[in-house]
Structures are given as structure tokens and as C-alpha cells.
C-alpha positions as CSV (number, residue, x, y, z in Angstrom):
1,M,9.1,-43.2,25.1
2,A,10.2,-44.0,21.6
3,M,12.6,-46.2,20.6
4,P,15.9,-44.7,18.9
5,K,16.5,-45.1,15.3
6,R,19.6,-46.1,13.9
7,F,21.9,-43.5,12.3
8,D,19.3,-41.0,13.7
9,L,21.1,-37.5,14.9
10,K,20.4,-38.1,18.6
11,E,21.4,-41.7,18.5
12,D,24.7,-40.6,16.7
13,L,25.2,-37.9,19.4
14,A,24.6,-40.5,22.5
15,F,27.0,-42.9,20.8
16,E,29.6,-40.5,20.5
17,T,29.3,-39.3,24.2
18,W,29.3,-42.4,25.1
19,A,32.7,-43.6,23.4
20,N,34.2,-40.2,24.4
21,S,33.3,-40.7,27.9
22,N,35.0,-43.8,27.7
23,Q,38.2,-42.5,25.7
24,M,37.7,-44.0,22.5
25,D,39.2,-43.1,19.6
26,M,36.9,-41.4,17.1
27,R,38.6,-40.9,14.2
28,Q,37.1,-42.0,11.1
29,C,37.6,-42.6,7.3
30,P,36.0,-39.9,5.3
31,E,35.3,-41.8,2.5
32,S,33.7,-45.0,4.1
33,G,32.8,-43.6,7.6
34,R,34.3,-46.6,9.2
35,F,36.3,-45.7,12.4
36,F,40.0,-46.5,12.2
37,C,40.1,-48.1,15.8
38,P,39.0,-51.4,15.6
39,E,37.8,-51.2,19.2
40,T,35.6,-48.2,18.5
41,H,34.2,-49.9,15.3
42,A,33.2,-53.0,17.1
43,A,31.5,-51.0,20.1
44,R,29.7,-48.7,17.3
45,F,28.2,-52.0,15.8
46,A,27.8,-53.5,19.2
47,W,25.7,-50.3,20.1
48,L,23.8,-50.6,16.9
49,A,22.8,-54.3,17.6
50,S,21.5,-53.4,21.1
51,I,19.1,-50.9,19.6
52,D,18.5,-53.5,17.1
53,Y,17.4,-55.9,19.8
54,C,15.8,-53.6,21.7
55,R,13.4,-52.2,19.3
56,E,12.5,-56.2,18.5
57,Q,11.8,-57.0,22.0
58,V,9.9,-53.7,22.2
59,S,7.9,-54.5,19.4
60,V,7.1,-58.2,20.2
61,E,5.7,-56.5,23.6
62,N,3.6,-54.4,22.2
63,D,2.3,-57.2,19.9
64,D,1.4,-59.2,22.7
65,L,-0.1,-56.4,24.8
66,S,-2.2,-55.8,21.9
67,K,-3.3,-59.5,21.3
68,T,-4.3,-59.6,24.7
69,E,-6.5,-56.5,24.9
70,S,-8.2,-57.6,21.7
71,A,-8.9,-61.2,23.4
72,G,-10.4,-59.2,26.3
73,V,-8.4,-60.6,28.6
């Protein structure tokens, strides 16, 4: 399974679905795209940070696995 990319359609939809299910205010500034509600804005950036963290961890684990396999361990 591939890790999601930031701001791709699936990832955007997943955040919107989660935020709507938690009754978050999804109104955005049409110019900047920033959420008007500070809580929604913070949740979006936390969401993106978690994706970045997970991508990094998967990358590190894959690198470690590749090193182990190439060493014949």
C-alpha cells in the first residue's frame, strides 16, 4: 500500500470526510485557501504533519530492510 501524498485528491477527500464527521467548520478563504476557523486550520496542518511523519517512518523502515537484505542477514 502506498503512502498518501500531501494535497492529492484522495488525501483531501479523506481530510474533508474526517473533518465533516467531527463537525468542523470547512469554510475557506477563496484567495488563500486558509480555513477561517482556527481549529480547522490547526487540524489540517496536524493532518499534513502526520502524513509527513508516516512517510518518513515508512521510508526509514524500507531503507533499513533494504540494507538488511543486501547484507544477507
